[in-house]
All heavy atoms as TSV, in Angstrom:
chain	resi	resn	atom	element	x	y	z
A	1	MET	N	N	-6.830	12.173	-8.173
A	1	MET	CA	C	-6.629	11.255	-7.079
A	1	MET	C	C	-5.486	10.306	-7.435
A	1	MET	O	O	-5.330	9.909	-8.566
A	1	MET	CB	C	-7.880	10.447	-6.781
A	1	MET	CG	C	-7.595	9.469	-5.695
A	1	MET	SD	S	-8.646	8.071	-5.274
A	1	MET	CE	C	-10.223	8.295	-5.863
A	2	ALA	N	N	-4.717	9.927	-6.439
A	2	ALA	CA	C	-3.627	8.975	-6.607
A	2	ALA	C	C	-4.006	7.656	-5.932
A	2	ALA	O	O	-4.862	7.624	-5.045
A	2	ALA	CB	C	-2.350	9.530	-5.997
A	3	LEU	N	N	-3.342	6.591	-6.368
A	3	LEU	CA	C	-3.596	5.267	-5.823
A	3	LEU	C	C	-2.302	4.656	-5.313
A	3	LEU	O	O	-1.242	4.836	-5.909
A	3	LEU	CB	C	-4.178	4.357	-6.906
A	3	LEU	CG	C	-5.484	4.810	-7.538
A	3	LEU	CD1	C	-5.842	3.897	-8.695
A	3	LEU	CD2	C	-6.595	4.850	-6.517
A	4	ALA	N	N	-2.405	3.916	-4.211
A	4	ALA	CA	C	-1.283	3.151	-3.675
A	4	ALA	C	C	-1.510	1.694	-4.042
A	4	ALA	O	O	-2.553	1.128	-3.722
A	4	ALA	CB	C	-1.190	3.306	-2.172
A	5	ARG	N	N	-0.555	1.073	-4.726
A	5	ARG	CA	C	-0.622	-0.344	-5.071
A	5	ARG	C	C	0.278	-1.085	-4.080
A	5	ARG	O	O	1.474	-0.841	-4.029
A	5	ARG	CB	C	-0.166	-0.567	-6.502
A	5	ARG	CG	C	-0.310	-2.007	-6.957
A	5	ARG	CD	C	0.031	-2.164	-8.422
A	5	ARG	NE	N	-0.859	-1.415	-9.286
A	5	ARG	CZ	C	-1.994	-1.886	-9.802
A	5	ARG	NH1	N	-2.389	-3.109	-9.503
A	5	ARG	NH2	N	-2.724	-1.144	-10.601
A	6	LEU	N	N	-0.323	-1.981	-3.278
A	6	LEU	CA	C	0.408	-2.678	-2.221
A	6	LEU	C	C	0.975	-3.997	-2.721
A	6	LEU	O	O	0.301	-4.754	-3.424
A	6	LEU	CB	C	-0.518	-2.917	-1.028
A	6	LEU	CG	C	-1.209	-1.667	-0.480
A	6	LEU	CD1	C	-2.096	-2.031	0.704
A	6	LEU	CD2	C	-0.218	-0.593	-0.114
A	7	HIS	N	N	2.239	-4.257	-2.356
A	7	HIS	CA	C	2.941	-5.470	-2.777
A	7	HIS	C	C	3.442	-6.223	-1.548
A	7	HIS	O	O	4.003	-5.628	-0.640
A	7	HIS	CB	C	4.144	-5.114	-3.651
A	7	HIS	CG	C	3.772	-4.403	-4.907
A	7	HIS	ND1	N	3.377	-5.054	-6.042
A	7	HIS	CD2	C	3.720	-3.078	-5.201
A	7	HIS	CE1	C	3.111	-4.182	-6.989
A	7	HIS	NE2	N	3.311	-2.969	-6.504
A	8	GLY	N	N	3.245	-7.535	-1.546
A	8	GLY	CA	C	3.714	-8.368	-0.448
A	8	GLY	C	C	2.817	-8.255	0.772
A	8	GLY	O	O	1.886	-7.453	0.827
A	9	GLY	N	N	3.081	-9.074	1.749
A	9	GLY	CA	C	2.311	-9.043	2.992
A	9	GLY	C	C	0.869	-9.467	2.800
A	9	GLY	O	O	0.482	-9.955	1.748
A	10	PRO	N	N	0.050	-9.256	3.815
A	10	PRO	CA	C	-1.326	-9.746	3.778
A	10	PRO	C	C	-2.229	-8.954	2.821
A	10	PRO	O	O	-3.287	-9.435	2.458
A	10	PRO	CB	C	-1.801	-9.593	5.225
A	10	PRO	CG	C	-0.972	-8.471	5.760
A	10	PRO	CD	C	0.372	-8.629	5.098
A	11	LEU	N	N	-1.830	-7.771	2.417
A	11	LEU	CA	C	-2.662	-6.959	1.531
A	11	LEU	C	C	-2.121	-6.923	0.101
A	11	LEU	O	O	-2.450	-6.028	-0.678
A	11	LEU	CB	C	-2.780	-5.529	2.089
A	11	LEU	CG	C	-3.420	-5.438	3.470
A	11	LEU	CD1	C	-3.414	-4.007	3.965
A	11	LEU	CD2	C	-4.840	-5.988	3.447
A	12	ASP	N	N	-1.307	-7.904	-0.244
A	12	ASP	CA	C	-0.707	-7.977	-1.581
A	12	ASP	C	C	-1.769	-7.847	-2.666
A	12	ASP	O	O	-2.784	-8.532	-2.641
A	12	ASP	CB	C	0.036	-9.294	-1.739
A	12	ASP	CG	C	0.798	-9.368	-3.049
A	12	ASP	OD1	O	1.449	-8.368	-3.404
A	12	ASP	OD2	O	0.752	-10.419	-3.698
A	13	GLY	N	N	-1.523	-6.949	-3.610
A	13	GLY	CA	C	-2.439	-6.773	-4.732
A	13	GLY	C	C	-3.538	-5.746	-4.490
A	13	GLY	O	O	-4.256	-5.388	-5.424
A	14	GLN	N	N	-3.687	-5.279	-3.274
A	14	GLN	CA	C	-4.727	-4.297	-2.964
A	14	GLN	C	C	-4.336	-2.919	-3.507
A	14	GLN	O	O	-3.161	-2.577	-3.569
A	14	GLN	CB	C	-4.949	-4.191	-1.458
A	14	GLN	CG	C	-5.409	-5.472	-0.818
A	14	GLN	CD	C	-6.807	-5.854	-1.256
A	14	GLN	OE1	O	-7.715	-5.040	-1.278
A	14	GLN	NE2	N	-6.968	-7.104	-1.631
A	15	ILE	N	N	-5.334	-2.155	-3.889
A	15	ILE	CA	C	-5.140	-0.779	-4.337
A	15	ILE	C	C	-6.011	0.097	-3.454
A	15	ILE	O	O	-7.209	-0.161	-3.315
A	15	ILE	CB	C	-5.539	-0.619	-5.808
A	15	ILE	CG1	C	-4.661	-1.513	-6.674
A	15	ILE	CG2	C	-5.435	0.836	-6.238
A	15	ILE	CD1	C	-5.090	-1.572	-8.121
A	16	ILE	N	N	-5.397	1.103	-2.837
A	16	ILE	CA	C	-6.144	1.994	-1.954
A	16	ILE	C	C	-5.893	3.446	-2.354
A	16	ILE	O	O	-4.864	3.759	-2.953
A	16	ILE	CB	C	-5.773	1.766	-0.468
A	16	ILE	CG1	C	-4.289	2.033	-0.218
A	16	ILE	CG2	C	-6.141	0.354	-0.039
A	16	ILE	CD1	C	-3.917	1.987	1.244
A	17	PRO	N	N	-6.824	4.344	-2.039
A	17	PRO	CA	C	-6.617	5.760	-2.345
A	17	PRO	C	C	-5.423	6.313	-1.569
A	17	PRO	O	O	-5.178	5.925	-0.430
A	17	PRO	CB	C	-7.907	6.439	-1.874
A	17	PRO	CG	C	-8.881	5.362	-1.625
A	17	PRO	CD	C	-8.110	4.095	-1.417
A	18	LEU	N	N	-4.707	7.215	-2.201
A	18	LEU	CA	C	-3.518	7.817	-1.599
A	18	LEU	C	C	-3.729	9.323	-1.569
A	18	LEU	O	O	-3.881	9.962	-2.607
A	18	LEU	CB	C	-2.288	7.448	-2.427
A	18	LEU	CG	C	-0.933	7.895	-1.915
A	18	LEU	CD1	C	-0.641	7.268	-0.555
A	18	LEU	CD2	C	0.148	7.499	-2.906
A	19	ASP	N	N	-3.751	9.895	-0.376
A	19	ASP	CA	C	-4.031	11.326	-0.231
A	19	ASP	C	C	-2.838	12.217	-0.545
A	19	ASP	O	O	-3.003	13.379	-0.867
A	19	ASP	CB	C	-4.554	11.631	1.169
A	19	ASP	CG	C	-3.591	11.193	2.265
A	19	ASP	OD1	O	-2.597	10.528	1.964
A	19	ASP	OD2	O	-3.849	11.519	3.428
A	20	ASP	N	N	-1.620	11.672	-0.487
A	20	ASP	CA	C	-0.412	12.463	-0.712
A	20	ASP	C	C	0.573	11.659	-1.560
A	20	ASP	O	O	1.120	10.664	-1.095
A	20	ASP	CB	C	0.215	12.849	0.631
A	20	ASP	CG	C	1.481	13.661	0.503
A	20	ASP	OD1	O	1.867	14.040	-0.627
A	20	ASP	OD2	O	2.110	13.926	1.542
A	21	VAL	N	N	0.813	12.083	-2.791
A	21	VAL	CA	C	1.691	11.363	-3.707
A	21	VAL	C	C	3.127	11.312	-3.198
A	21	VAL	O	O	3.882	10.422	-3.552
A	21	VAL	CB	C	1.639	12.009	-5.108
A	21	VAL	CG1	C	2.610	11.353	-6.067
A	21	VAL	CG2	C	0.237	11.944	-5.670
A	22	GLU	N	N	3.501	12.221	-2.325
A	22	GLU	CA	C	4.861	12.264	-1.797
A	22	GLU	C	C	5.056	11.379	-0.569
A	22	GLU	O	O	6.161	11.248	-0.060
A	22	GLU	CB	C	5.240	13.706	-1.439
A	22	GLU	CG	C	5.187	14.655	-2.619
A	22	GLU	CD	C	6.085	14.223	-3.771
A	22	GLU	OE1	O	7.220	13.790	-3.503
A	22	GLU	OE2	O	5.646	14.298	-4.927
A	23	ARG	N	N	4.007	10.760	-0.083
A	23	ARG	CA	C	4.066	9.918	1.119
A	23	ARG	C	C	5.083	8.800	0.943
A	23	ARG	O	O	5.152	8.167	-0.100
A	23	ARG	CB	C	2.685	9.338	1.389
A	23	ARG	CG	C	2.639	8.438	2.599
A	23	ARG	CD	C	1.248	8.045	2.871
A	23	ARG	NE	N	0.689	9.133	3.664
A	23	ARG	CZ	C	-0.293	8.973	4.506
A	23	ARG	NH1	N	-0.870	7.816	4.641
A	23	ARG	NH2	N	-0.716	9.983	5.213
A	24	GLN	N	N	5.862	8.531	1.990
A	24	GLN	CA	C	6.925	7.523	1.939
A	24	GLN	C	C	6.545	6.199	2.595
A	24	GLN	O	O	7.186	5.186	2.334
A	24	GLN	CB	C	8.205	8.074	2.588
A	24	GLN	CG	C	8.774	9.263	1.842
A	24	GLN	CD	C	9.163	8.920	0.416
A	24	GLN	OE1	O	9.874	7.964	0.172
A	24	GLN	NE2	N	8.664	9.702	-0.532
A	25	SER	N	N	5.540	6.200	3.465
A	25	SER	CA	C	5.113	4.953	4.096
A	25	SER	C	C	3.618	5.013	4.407
A	25	SER	O	O	3.029	6.092	4.483
A	25	SER	CB	C	5.904	4.679	5.375
A	25	SER	OG	O	5.655	5.671	6.331
A	26	LEU	N	N	3.044	3.839	4.556
A	26	LEU	CA	C	1.631	3.700	4.913
A	26	LEU	C	C	1.523	2.751	6.092
A	26	LEU	O	O	2.188	1.713	6.115
A	26	LEU	CB	C	0.831	3.106	3.759
A	26	LEU	CG	C	0.670	3.907	2.489
A	26	LEU	CD1	C	0.023	3.039	1.413
A	26	LEU	CD2	C	-0.179	5.130	2.750
A	27	ILE	N	N	0.700	3.081	7.050
A	27	ILE	CA	C	0.353	2.172	8.138
A	27	ILE	C	C	-1.135	1.899	7.970
A	27	ILE	O	O	-1.952	2.814	8.052
A	27	ILE	CB	C	0.666	2.776	9.514
A	27	ILE	CG1	C	2.167	3.052	9.621
A	27	ILE	CG2	C	0.192	1.837	10.621
A	27	ILE	CD1	C	2.570	3.788	10.873
A	28	VAL	N	N	-1.456	0.637	7.690
A	28	VAL	CA	C	-2.808	0.259	7.312
A	28	VAL	C	C	-3.373	-0.720	8.337
A	28	VAL	O	O	-2.686	-1.674	8.725
A	28	VAL	CB	C	-2.786	-0.404	5.911
A	28	VAL	CG1	C	-4.181	-0.743	5.441
A	28	VAL	CG2	C	-2.085	0.495	4.900
A	29	PRO	N	N	-4.617	-0.515	8.793
A	29	PRO	CA	C	-5.206	-1.493	9.722
A	29	PRO	C	C	-5.411	-2.832	9.028
A	29	PRO	O	O	-5.753	-2.898	7.849
A	29	PRO	CB	C	-6.544	-0.862	10.115
A	29	PRO	CG	C	-6.832	0.158	9.083
A	29	PRO	CD	C	-5.541	0.564	8.465
A	30	TYR	N	N	-5.165	-3.896	9.779
A	30	TYR	CA	C	-5.380	-5.250	9.272
A	30	TYR	C	C	-5.815	-6.129	10.427
A	30	TYR	O	O	-5.050	-6.335	11.374
A	30	TYR	CB	C	-4.103	-5.801	8.635
A	30	TYR	CG	C	-4.291	-7.193	8.086
A	30	TYR	CD1	C	-4.959	-7.389	6.888
A	30	TYR	CD2	C	-3.840	-8.298	8.781
A	30	TYR	CE1	C	-5.157	-8.654	6.389
A	30	TYR	CE2	C	-4.030	-9.573	8.293
A	30	TYR	CZ	C	-4.692	-9.759	7.096
A	30	TYR	OH	O	-4.892	-11.011	6.612
A	31	SER	N	N	-7.031	-6.631	10.369
A	31	SER	CA	C	-7.609	-7.449	11.416
A	31	SER	C	C	-7.490	-6.712	12.754
A	31	SER	O	O	-7.964	-5.599	12.873
A	31	SER	CB	C	-6.943	-8.823	11.438
A	31	SER	OG	O	-7.607	-9.673	12.335
A	32	GLU	N	N	-6.820	-7.312	13.726
A	32	GLU	CA	C	-6.680	-6.668	15.033
A	32	GLU	C	C	-5.327	-5.992	15.203
A	32	GLU	O	O	-4.955	-5.628	16.312
A	32	GLU	CB	C	-6.912	-7.701	16.135
A	32	GLU	CG	C	-8.326	-8.234	16.139
A	32	GLU	CD	C	-8.547	-9.273	17.211
A	32	GLU	OE1	O	-7.649	-9.515	18.025
A	32	GLU	OE2	O	-9.642	-9.850	17.226
A	33	THR	N	N	-4.592	-5.824	14.129
A	33	THR	CA	C	-3.273	-5.200	14.192
A	33	THR	C	C	-3.158	-4.177	13.067
A	33	THR	O	O	-4.157	-3.727	12.522
A	33	THR	CB	C	-2.160	-6.274	14.119
A	33	THR	OG1	O	-0.904	-5.675	14.391
A	33	THR	CG2	C	-2.123	-6.978	12.786
A	34	GLN	N	N	-1.966	-3.821	12.727
A	34	GLN	CA	C	-1.738	-2.940	11.589
A	34	GLN	C	C	-0.471	-3.389	10.863
A	34	GLN	O	O	0.391	-4.032	11.439
A	34	GLN	CB	C	-1.621	-1.491	12.018
A	34	GLN	CG	C	-0.608	-1.215	13.077
A	34	GLN	CD	C	-0.756	0.180	13.653
A	34	GLN	OE1	O	-1.674	0.907	13.341
A	34	GLN	NE2	N	0.176	0.558	14.508
A	35	VAL	N	N	-0.403	-3.060	9.579
A	35	VAL	CA	C	0.744	-3.430	8.765
A	35	VAL	C	C	1.362	-2.165	8.171
A	35	VAL	O	O	0.671	-1.185	7.933
A	35	VAL	CB	C	0.373	-4.436	7.657
A	35	VAL	CG1	C	0.003	-5.779	8.247
A	35	VAL	CG2	C	-0.765	-3.927	6.802
A	36	THR	N	N	2.669	-2.227	7.956
A	36	THR	CA	C	3.401	-1.079	7.426
A	36	THR	C	C	3.924	-1.408	6.038
A	36	THR	O	O	4.484	-2.480	5.816
A	36	THR	CB	C	4.585	-0.719	8.348
A	36	THR	OG1	O	4.075	-0.459	9.654
A	36	THR	CG2	C	5.322	0.502	7.841
A	37	TYR	N	N	3.731	-0.466	5.125
A	37	TYR	CA	C	4.243	-0.560	3.759
A	37	TYR	C	C	5.111	0.655	3.496
A	37	TYR	O	O	4.804	1.757	3.954
A	37	TYR	CB	C	3.093	-0.602	2.744
A	37	TYR	CG	C	2.387	-1.941	2.701
A	37	TYR	CD1	C	1.423	-2.271	3.640
A	37	TYR	CD2	C	2.703	-2.872	1.726
A	37	TYR	CE1	C	0.781	-3.500	3.613
A	37	TYR	CE2	C	2.069	-4.112	1.694
A	37	TYR	CZ	C	1.109	-4.412	2.631
A	37	TYR	OH	O	0.490	-5.633	2.602
A	38	ARG	N	N	6.198	0.468	2.742
A	38	ARG	CA	C	7.112	1.562	2.424
A	38	ARG	C	C	7.160	1.768	0.908
A	38	ARG	O	O	7.174	0.817	0.140
A	38	ARG	CB	C	8.514	1.258	2.938
A	38	ARG	CG	C	9.475	2.416	2.710
A	38	ARG	CD	C	10.714	2.348	3.569
A	38	ARG	NE	N	10.328	2.456	4.979
A	38	ARG	CZ	C	10.691	1.592	5.923
A	38	ARG	NH1	N	11.440	0.566	5.636
A	38	ARG	NH2	N	10.316	1.760	7.174
A	39	ARG	N	N	7.187	3.016	0.514
A	39	ARG	CA	C	7.220	3.389	-0.897
A	39	ARG	C	C	8.498	2.893	-1.557
A	39	ARG	O	O	9.581	2.960	-1.000
A	39	ARG	CB	C	7.156	4.906	-1.003
A	39	ARG	CG	C	7.181	5.412	-2.419
A	39	ARG	CD	C	7.274	6.919	-2.428
A	39	ARG	NE	N	7.260	7.392	-3.790
A	39	ARG	CZ	C	6.514	8.373	-4.222
A	39	ARG	NH1	N	5.727	9.018	-3.396
A	39	ARG	NH2	N	6.560	8.739	-5.480
A	40	GLU	N	N	8.348	2.402	-2.791
A	40	GLU	CA	C	9.486	1.962	-3.601
A	40	GLU	C	C	9.326	2.575	-4.985
A	40	GLU	O	O	8.343	2.322	-5.668
A	40	GLU	CB	C	9.504	0.444	-3.725
A	40	GLU	CG	C	9.712	-0.288	-2.436
A	40	GLU	CD	C	11.164	-0.352	-2.017
A	40	GLU	OE1	O	12.040	-0.282	-2.892
A	40	GLU	OE2	O	11.405	-0.476	-0.814
A	41	GLY	N	N	10.255	3.391	-5.392
A	41	GLY	CA	C	10.244	3.937	-6.743
A	41	GLY	C	C	9.425	5.210	-6.881
A	41	GLY	O	O	8.903	5.756	-5.913
A	42	GLU	N	N	9.328	5.644	-8.120
A	42	GLU	CA	C	8.621	6.874	-8.457
A	42	GLU	C	C	7.167	6.589	-8.820
A	42	GLU	O	O	6.815	5.464	-9.180
A	42	GLU	CB	C	9.316	7.561	-9.633
A	42	GLU	CG	C	10.737	7.995	-9.333
A	42	GLU	CD	C	10.805	9.037	-8.229
A	42	GLU	OE1	O	9.971	9.958	-8.222
A	42	GLU	OE2	O	11.684	8.910	-7.362
A	43	ALA	N	N	6.351	7.626	-8.789
A	43	ALA	CA	C	4.961	7.513	-9.189
A	43	ALA	C	C	4.877	7.264	-10.693
A	43	ALA	O	O	5.708	7.744	-11.465
A	43	ALA	CB	C	4.211	8.785	-8.820
A	44	SER	N	N	3.876	6.494	-11.117
A	44	SER	CA	C	3.641	6.262	-12.539
A	44	SER	C	C	2.298	6.867	-12.933
A	44	SER	O	O	1.488	7.206	-12.064
A	44	SER	CB	C	3.680	4.766	-12.852
A	44	SER	OG	O	2.671	4.086	-12.149
A	45	ASN	N	N	2.059	6.968	-14.218
A	45	ASN	CA	C	0.829	7.568	-14.748
A	45	ASN	C	C	0.640	8.989	-14.230
A	45	ASN	O	O	-0.412	9.349	-13.725
A	45	ASN	CB	C	-0.404	6.726	-14.401
A	45	ASN	CG	C	-0.346	5.341	-14.968
A	45	ASN	OD1	O	0.377	5.079	-15.914
A	45	ASN	ND2	N	-1.080	4.434	-14.387
A	46	THR	N	N	1.658	9.790	-14.366
A	46	THR	CA	C	1.594	11.161	-13.838
A	46	THR	C	C	1.124	12.173	-14.871
A	46	THR	O	O	0.997	13.347	-14.558
A	46	THR	CB	C	2.970	11.594	-13.301
A	46	THR	OG1	O	3.937	11.478	-14.344
A	46	THR	CG2	C	3.387	10.737	-12.114
A	47	GLY	N	N	0.840	11.734	-16.090
A	47	GLY	CA	C	0.372	12.637	-17.135
A	47	GLY	C	C	-1.097	12.989	-16.967
A	47	GLY	O	O	-1.824	12.390	-16.175
A	48	ALA	N	N	-1.523	13.959	-17.741
A	48	ALA	CA	C	-2.905	14.446	-17.646
A	48	ALA	C	C	-3.925	13.452	-18.196
A	48	ALA	O	O	-5.091	13.485	-17.794
A	48	ALA	CB	C	-3.029	15.775	-18.387
A	49	SER	N	N	-3.524	12.559	-19.099
A	49	SER	CA	C	-4.514	11.684	-19.738
A	49	SER	C	C	-4.132	10.202	-19.695
A	49	SER	O	O	-4.580	9.433	-20.539
A	49	SER	CB	C	-4.715	12.124	-21.186
A	49	SER	OG	O	-3.498	12.019	-21.900
A	50	ASP	N	N	-3.324	9.776	-18.734
A	50	ASP	CA	C	-2.936	8.362	-18.678
A	50	ASP	C	C	-3.466	7.635	-17.445
A	50	ASP	O	O	-2.906	6.664	-16.990
A	50	ASP	CB	C	-1.423	8.200	-18.801
A	50	ASP	CG	C	-0.641	8.958	-17.751
A	50	ASP	OD1	O	-1.266	9.647	-16.939
A	50	ASP	OD2	O	0.592	8.865	-17.747
A	51	GLY	N	N	-4.550	8.108	-16.902
A	51	GLY	CA	C	-5.180	7.443	-15.765
A	51	GLY	C	C	-4.672	7.972	-14.446
A	51	GLY	O	O	-3.845	8.885	-14.395
A	52	PRO	N	N	-5.174	7.412	-13.336
A	52	PRO	CA	C	-4.769	7.895	-12.015
A	52	PRO	C	C	-3.298	7.607	-11.727
A	52	PRO	O	O	-2.758	6.586	-12.151
A	52	PRO	CB	C	-5.680	7.147	-11.049
A	52	PRO	CG	C	-6.186	5.981	-11.799
A	52	PRO	CD	C	-6.139	6.332	-13.256
A	53	THR	N	N	-2.678	8.497	-11.011
A	53	THR	CA	C	-1.295	8.314	-10.593
A	53	THR	C	C	-1.223	7.118	-9.649
A	53	THR	O	O	-2.067	6.967	-8.773
A	53	THR	CB	C	-0.786	9.581	-9.890
A	53	THR	OG1	O	-0.864	10.664	-10.819
A	53	THR	CG2	C	0.638	9.428	-9.405
A	54	GLU	N	N	-0.216	6.263	-9.838
A	54	GLU	CA	C	-0.021	5.104	-8.974
A	54	GLU	C	C	1.353	5.143	-8.339
A	54	GLU	O	O	2.325	5.534	-8.975
A	54	GLU	CB	C	-0.133	3.807	-9.771
A	54	GLU	CG	C	-1.524	3.453	-10.172
A	54	GLU	CD	C	-1.612	2.065	-10.781
A	54	GLU	OE1	O	-0.639	1.269	-10.673
A	54	GLU	OE2	O	-2.652	1.769	-11.362
A	55	VAL	N	N	1.412	4.721	-7.073
A	55	VAL	CA	C	2.672	4.626	-6.349
A	55	VAL	C	C	2.743	3.225	-5.734
A	55	VAL	O	O	1.776	2.760	-5.133
A	55	VAL	CB	C	2.765	5.702	-5.238
A	55	VAL	CG1	C	4.066	5.580	-4.482
A	55	VAL	CG2	C	2.592	7.094	-5.818
A	56	ALA	N	N	3.882	2.550	-5.912
A	56	ALA	CA	C	4.064	1.197	-5.376
A	56	ALA	C	C	4.567	1.260	-3.933
A	56	ALA	O	O	5.483	2.019	-3.618
A	56	ALA	CB	C	5.054	0.419	-6.232
A	57	PHE	N	N	3.951	0.479	-3.074
A	57	PHE	CA	C	4.366	0.345	-1.682
A	57	PHE	C	C	4.589	-1.130	-1.393
A	57	PHE	O	O	3.785	-1.976	-1.778
A	57	PHE	CB	C	3.290	0.894	-0.736
A	57	PHE	CG	C	3.212	2.388	-0.712
A	57	PHE	CD1	C	2.494	3.083	-1.674
A	57	PHE	CD2	C	3.866	3.112	0.275
A	57	PHE	CE1	C	2.428	4.464	-1.650
A	57	PHE	CE2	C	3.798	4.500	0.310
A	57	PHE	CZ	C	3.088	5.169	-0.666
A	58	TRP	N	N	5.694	-1.450	-0.701
A	58	TRP	CA	C	6.063	-2.824	-0.389
A	58	TRP	C	C	5.968	-3.075	1.116
A	58	TRP	O	O	6.304	-2.229	1.923
A	58	TRP	CB	C	7.480	-3.114	-0.876
A	58	TRP	CG	C	7.513	-3.167	-2.374
A	58	TRP	CD1	C	7.634	-2.115	-3.237
A	58	TRP	CD2	C	7.353	-4.318	-3.187
A	58	TRP	NE1	N	7.572	-2.552	-4.530
A	58	TRP	CE2	C	7.407	-3.907	-4.527
A	58	TRP	CE3	C	7.184	-5.670	-2.904
A	58	TRP	CZ2	C	7.287	-4.792	-5.581
A	58	TRP	CZ3	C	7.067	-6.557	-3.965
A	58	TRP	CH2	C	7.119	-6.109	-5.284
A	59	PHE	N	N	5.518	-4.275	1.452
A	59	PHE	CA	C	5.333	-4.690	2.845
A	59	PHE	C	C	6.645	-4.628	3.620
A	59	PHE	O	O	7.684	-5.069	3.136
A	59	PHE	CB	C	4.786	-6.118	2.879
A	59	PHE	CG	C	4.608	-6.672	4.251
A	59	PHE	CD1	C	3.592	-6.220	5.065
A	59	PHE	CD2	C	5.457	-7.642	4.735
A	59	PHE	CE1	C	3.417	-6.734	6.347
A	59	PHE	CE2	C	5.298	-8.168	6.001
A	59	PHE	CZ	C	4.269	-7.706	6.804
A	60	VAL	N	N	6.573	-4.063	4.836
A	60	VAL	CA	C	7.740	-3.970	5.708
A	60	VAL	C	C	7.550	-4.849	6.939
A	60	VAL	O	O	8.381	-5.693	7.250
A	60	VAL	CB	C	8.003	-2.514	6.152
A	60	VAL	CG1	C	9.146	-2.433	7.133
A	60	VAL	CG2	C	8.259	-1.627	4.950
A	61	GLU	N	N	6.439	-4.633	7.663
A	61	GLU	CA	C	6.229	-5.384	8.899
A	61	GLU	C	C	4.775	-5.310	9.342
A	61	GLU	O	O	4.014	-4.471	8.874
A	61	GLU	CB	C	7.104	-4.824	10.018
A	61	GLU	CG	C	6.746	-3.411	10.423
A	61	GLU	CD	C	7.662	-2.838	11.491
A	61	GLU	OE1	O	8.460	-3.593	12.056
A	61	GLU	OE2	O	7.559	-1.636	11.745
A	62	ALA	N	N	4.434	-6.201	10.264
A	62	ALA	CA	C	3.121	-6.202	10.905
A	62	ALA	C	C	3.302	-5.893	12.376
A	62	ALA	O	O	4.330	-6.241	12.964
A	62	ALA	CB	C	2.441	-7.558	10.727
A	63	GLY	N	N	2.315	-5.249	12.975
A	63	GLY	CA	C	2.378	-4.906	14.386
A	63	GLY	C	C	2.407	-6.127	15.288
A	63	GLY	O	O	3.047	-6.138	16.327
A	64	ASP	N	N	1.717	-7.186	14.912
A	64	ASP	CA	C	1.667	-8.451	15.641
A	64	ASP	C	C	1.855	-9.570	14.643
A	64	ASP	O	O	1.820	-9.362	13.433
A	64	ASP	CB	C	0.321	-8.626	16.335
A	64	ASP	CG	C	0.085	-7.620	17.442
A	64	ASP	OD1	O	1.039	-7.303	18.173
A	64	ASP	OD2	O	-1.058	-7.137	17.577
A	65	ASP	N	N	2.006	-10.797	15.139
A	65	ASP	CA	C	2.050	-11.949	14.240
A	65	ASP	C	C	0.726	-12.054	13.495
A	65	ASP	O	O	-0.342	-11.878	14.070
A	65	ASP	CB	C	2.280	-13.249	15.019
A	65	ASP	CG	C	3.692	-13.341	15.549
A	65	ASP	OD1	O	4.606	-12.685	14.981
A	65	ASP	OD2	O	3.901	-14.064	16.538
A	66	ILE	N	N	0.821	-12.351	12.213
A	66	ILE	CA	C	-0.370	-12.529	11.396
A	66	ILE	C	C	-0.508	-14.019	11.130
A	66	ILE	O	O	0.335	-14.623	10.478
A	66	ILE	CB	C	-0.266	-11.756	10.079
A	66	ILE	CG1	C	-0.137	-10.261	10.369
A	66	ILE	CG2	C	-1.473	-12.023	9.197
A	66	ILE	CD1	C	0.136	-9.414	9.146
A	67	ASN	N	N	-1.584	-14.593	11.646
A	67	ASN	CA	C	-1.845	-16.015	11.460
A	67	ASN	C	C	-3.164	-16.168	10.716
A	67	ASN	O	O	-4.189	-15.660	11.169
A	67	ASN	CB	C	-1.939	-16.741	12.797
A	67	ASN	CG	C	-0.632	-16.707	13.552
A	67	ASN	OD1	O	0.432	-16.813	12.938
A	67	ASN	ND2	N	-0.691	-16.527	14.852
A	68	PRO	N	N	-3.143	-16.897	9.609
A	68	PRO	CA	C	-4.406	-17.118	8.907
A	68	PRO	C	C	-5.385	-17.875	9.794
A	68	PRO	O	O	-4.993	-18.704	10.611
A	68	PRO	CB	C	-4.014	-17.960	7.694
A	68	PRO	CG	C	-2.534	-17.991	7.671
A	68	PRO	CD	C	-2.014	-17.515	8.997
A	69	SER	N	N	-6.646	-17.612	9.606
A	69	SER	CA	C	-7.693	-18.281	10.362
A	69	SER	C	C	-7.739	-19.760	10.000
A	69	SER	O	O	-7.430	-20.157	8.874
A	69	SER	CB	C	-9.036	-17.625	10.058
A	69	SER	OG	O	-10.061	-18.343	10.682
A	70	ASP	N	N	-8.146	-20.580	10.930
A	70	ASP	CA	C	-8.284	-22.015	10.674
A	70	ASP	C	C	-9.614	-22.363	10.022
A	70	ASP	O	O	-9.897	-23.516	9.774
A	70	ASP	CB	C	-8.155	-22.806	11.984
A	70	ASP	CG	C	-6.740	-22.741	12.555
A	70	ASP	OD1	O	-5.799	-22.536	11.757
A	70	ASP	OD2	O	-6.600	-22.895	13.774
A	71	ASP	N	N	-10.441	-21.361	9.766
A	71	ASP	CA	C	-11.773	-21.608	9.169
A	71	ASP	C	C	-11.689	-22.183	7.796
A	71	ASP	O	O	-10.965	-21.870	6.976
A	71	ASP	CB	C	-12.589	-20.315	9.120
A	71	ASP	CG	C	-12.903	-19.803	10.511
A	71	ASP	OD1	O	-12.905	-20.628	11.428
A	71	ASP	OD2	O	-13.149	-18.607	10.661
């Protein structure tokens, strides 16, 4: 299994499963909208014994304005 490590935007620091190591972008649901992340760089940890493969994705845009809750 591969993992996507998200950088920037509202999901900064999140790690999610990645079904395709060659994927170039992710569209992820967030609250009532969705956010887009784009792949940056090559996959890491691609060896047989160095843990799950990781791919870095960086925030590109949100479908709507993202406003933190006033709670």
